[in-house]
C-alpha angles and dihedrals in degrees: 000000000000129000095271091042089059093043096049098042108130096016105123093194094057120099125171100218105096094216089059094049102067113134109246093212112070130188090267101038126103114264113242118226097211103045105078114138113238133199124199120232097219094207096063102009092242113166097219125191112244089228110066124190115235110204095204103101103039122170117269136194133193117282115249111281096017133103123248108279097016104090121350138186134193111284096230094186089056092046089051091052092050094048092046091051093046093050091045087056097046106270108141105159118085120181123197141149140205086247100057126103094007091306098309102095096093093051094048090047092049091050093050095045096044089071089067134065111274091236091063097070147038117211125205125191136164141230093242098185096151096143113080088228087070097048093095119104091241095050092044093050091047089053090051096049091047090061091065088052095049094042093045093226137126093211133038110216099200121017120185133194092232123240099339113190095027099111133088090269105022097192096047090049093047089054095046097044098041119003112037093047095049094244094127091050089049091053092048086055091049089053090050088051092051099244089111110042096186129018125197142134137244115230129222124173123312106091092199090063091052094045092049092050094051092044084060094051093112088060101039099032095211111214094199141348129214119219139166107254132166138131096270094049092043094085104354110050092104092048087071094039122010092208094063122086124230112251093230084072092047093049096044092052089057095043091054089055092042090236113159113246128222114197124217126183097023086160095039092238091318096309093116091054091051103046120159117285095249089054092047088055092055092046090049092047087057096041110011096175094050128084120245088242092055091070091060093049092048088050094053091045098050096076112088101218090057106112099185137349115224123218126178097220113188097170134048091238090057090053095045092050092051092046088057092057091057109034082105115347118228103201119226117257128221092271093051092045091052090048093053090052089054088052089049093051092054089049092053089054092062089072096222122169108262093236116150095187090240090143093218086132092062143137100042112207089225096051097252116154093223101183092043092057094047096044096048088054093049089050091058094047091049092050094044092243098130107123115237124218096261119117103221138105095280092050091049093049093049093045092055091045092051094047095044090047093049093053090048094047098045125027112239093246091055099046129116095266090075095065114112096185097248090147095219089136099049099077093052095055114107088199095055091233115172089231099184091050091051093046091050089050091052092047093049091050091049093050091049090054091050092050092047088058096056 
């Protein structure tokens, strides 16, 4: 059985003839309200929408009395409209955290969801005790209990240990955050008492932590696990960074144990919605009526152990496009999966920096906007706008465009040249990017462009 054969086993809607596998909802068609694809969480019997709403990148507006871009707050009315539309079209899984949106995501999520009947949604949040000052049992339990208050609920449907394996020493941090202080035992008791309905963890980085937690599955009885999975990371995550594990391994370890999978970063922070133009042409040639992003969502949904696929949808058009991918899902067939791996192989060859714009590296103590620097460089690589070392008219034009675009995208005081290499950001990066090294590389490149213009 091929890759897709394994992935699509048990999915009644999947057929392997490409002509029979065309999605019925295209980019311009109306979105049905009764066609959402659902998966069942076998531990609790929850019927969960395949599209999950990630409440990490909520819409904002200027605070009263400030100018646009100066000081912003969550636009609660916009959040309410998005949540209403999502629920109306079948979405019932909403994922948040005490750490998202400067600490205000849970509150905004709770306000939006409180306006709906409790049986219409499942809420997921996390014990996001990243800071060592919150590693004590007392501080961690206080954070956990505050989530109930902010979300305005009596039970948390899905609770996660947040970003395990993401520190400098993943195993040591896991023990200090959750095990040695008795917090995990406390959460297990909370699950037994019914205040937590499903308990799991989100994995970032250190494979030893992942393997250890799964080896203890008989003890902890994980109800679900959240991993980063998309068609680029499926086979090529370790090409960009050898310390990162490909997601085919992560998924397979969960499939073997029959643990439901929650997917984060199906678009890699938007990178798979903004692929280089020559790859857009190939995707559009294959499916001219579908968006580039829809390929990534159909890929994530194709695998049968996937419970829900999270997307941080800031704008209504993002929500509508993702709904079209899952109302209903048409899983990818073998030919389409092979095609996507060809696309992924070409993207890896572009040598972009694997930044997902998660902002876990922020704030920088020296004021650098780390994601903005990395993403601008990636954008220029993807668009073929990196100036080459050729002193001709084309080079001079590309050089000028790069430098002007850099100043417009990243304020001068927040550019890469302010990095002193302290490494404060490195341990927080789920992608294991050597951030100071990349910032210095960008700075060196920019300085070279400036010198070549003199």
